[in-house]
N, C-alpha and C positions, 0 to 999 in steps of 0.2 A: 404534504408533510415532507415532499422529497426538497433536501436544502444540502439542503447540507441539513582559478583560474589557476601559469606555475613564475612562477617568478623568482630572485636570488633568496637563499639559507636567511639573508638580513631581516628580510620581513615577510611574518605571514600571510599569506594571499590568503581570502576565503576557501580555497581550494584545498591548501597545503594545508590549514586550518581542517578543513574535512575529513581531510584523508589521515592526520592523526589523530582524531576522534573517531572515525572505524577504524582506524584500527585497534584502537583503544577498547574500546565499547565491543568487538571479534571476540574478544579473550576473554569472553565470561563463559564460551562454551555453550551460550544456550540449547536445550533443544525444544523444538516445536513440540506437538503432539501425535504427529504422524510420520511415515518415514520421509525422509530430504531424496533428492534426485542432484543430481550435478548440472551446474550452469549451461543453458546453450549451448552452439558455438558465436550467438552472436553476442552472449556478455561477456568474451572475452576480452573482448575489444574497448572494453570501457573499464572503469574505475571499480574493483570487488574485490572481497575478501571472503579469505573461507576460514572458516574456525567450528569442527568440531559441526555442529547443524544450525549454526547459526549463520546465515550471507548477508552480505550486503551488496548488492551492483547499481553502480548510478551507467544509465548507457548513453553514447554519443547519439543526436541529432540523426546522423545519417548512417546510423549501426540499425535503428530501433524495425520493427515491425511492422508492417500494414496496422490502419486505426480497425480499433475491439471493434465489433459493431455486436449490443446486444440487448436485452429486455426483460425483463424481471417484475413480480408483483410484490412489493415489500410487505413488511408482515401489517403494515396500518391498511392494506388492501388495495394500496397506489400504484401504479403503471408506472414503470422508469424505463428510457431506454438512452443508449447512449447518444442520440438525437438531442438529448435534455441537457446535457455536459460540454460537447461541442464548443469552446471559443473558450473555458475553463480548465485551469488542472483539477485533476477529481485524482481523488488517496481511494482506493480501493482494498478494504479487509475481508480477505475471509477465516469465519471462527466459526466457533459452533459453542452452547452453552457449558457442556460440559467440560470446556478446554480451560484446563489452569493456566496455561499461559495466556490463552485468550481474555481470561478474567485478568489477568498482575498484567498484562498492557494496555486494558480497556481505559483506566482514568490519564494515560499519558495520549492515547490517541484521541482523545476528547481533547484535552488540553491543544493538541495543536489545530486539531478543529475549532475553535471556538479563537485560536490565536489569529486564523488567518478567513475566517468566516467576512462574508461584507467584502471580499477581496481577491475577487475570484477565483475559489477555491472551494469545491464541497467535497465532500464525505460521503462514504457507500458503504458501508458493511455486505456481504453475502454471507449468509447464513447457509452450511452445506449440511446441516444436517438435520436443526429441527423443526417444528410447527410455528407460524406464527405465536399461536400462544405466550411460549418458552422465550419468542425471542423479543418480545412488548415484555416480561418479566425482567429477564439480563438488562435490557436496556434503561426498567427504572432503577434497577438495583443497580448499579454499575454509573446511572446517572449518563449514557450515554442519550444526545439528542440528533445525531445523526439518524438518518432510516439504513434500512440493510435489505435486500432481498431475499425472499424465502427461495433456496436453491434446491431444495431437497429431493421436489418431483421429477423430475429431468434433468438439472445440473446443466440446464443451458448459458450460463451466466457464469459459474468455472467456465465450461469448456468451451467457450466465446477465447475467454482469456491467457487460457493454457495452451492455446494452437502460436501465441507466439512468448508467453512466459510458463511455463512448468508447473506448475502446482500439487504439489507429491504431500506438502507438510504447512500443518494446522498450526498455528498462525501464518498468513503469509500477507503483508502487506506490498502493496503498489502503485505508485505516483505514474498517474498520465496524463500528457501533455495535452497543449490545447488543439491539437488536433488527432484528438481520442488513442495515441499512440502510446504504447509503456516505454518511461523515462524510466526508471529505475524503480528495484525490487527488493525488499527487506524481507528473507525466510527466517520462521521465527520469531520468537517473542522482541518485540520493541523493548531496548532497553532502557531506553533516552527518549526525549523527546526531541533532546535537539537535532538529534540526527533525521529524522522524518521532515525536522522543521526545514534544517538546509535542504533538502530534498525538494522538498516544494520551492523553497526559495529559489534553488536553479533554477525549478522549471515556468516560474513567476516568470523570472528576470528572462526566459527566450521568448526572441524577435513571435510577433505572433506570425498565424499562417496569413 
């Protein structure tokens, strides 16, 4: 079940377009389901936008932390680990079923997953509150086709990622590079598939390890 740059103003480059898009999206002032935290120091060197409880940060390769090592069981009973995703770009979404913003952003996550499926990209949810049957029902109701780790018992997966990317708001979405390092972070409800799609495309465009 496991599946899943800056030039002159005369010509907008992909990076400058991204900056504009991120700033515009941040203006929505959307809140997550839990208290937000400040960006960790390593994010200060990257492109970031902070507006209320909504944050987007893309981290330069030389400022990223260590590869995240994790293991957990999905809602379908399959064991997945960081080793399964090495060499691929991984999108990790922290959520739970009763979180309104999590429900609202679910179709956007699925849209980006379908766009990049089969292109060296994987998606993995991390459910921080529910038991497996609730997560299965959520996936069915919201037409989510990628798995989620059930992390409510010990929180080991969230803890592993929190060592390099503070996770104090739900939802939070991380883009992990091919080496297993956090390359981008979205705190709060994802408001546009294009924002996540751009972050994934940037990670894919990086040189392989």
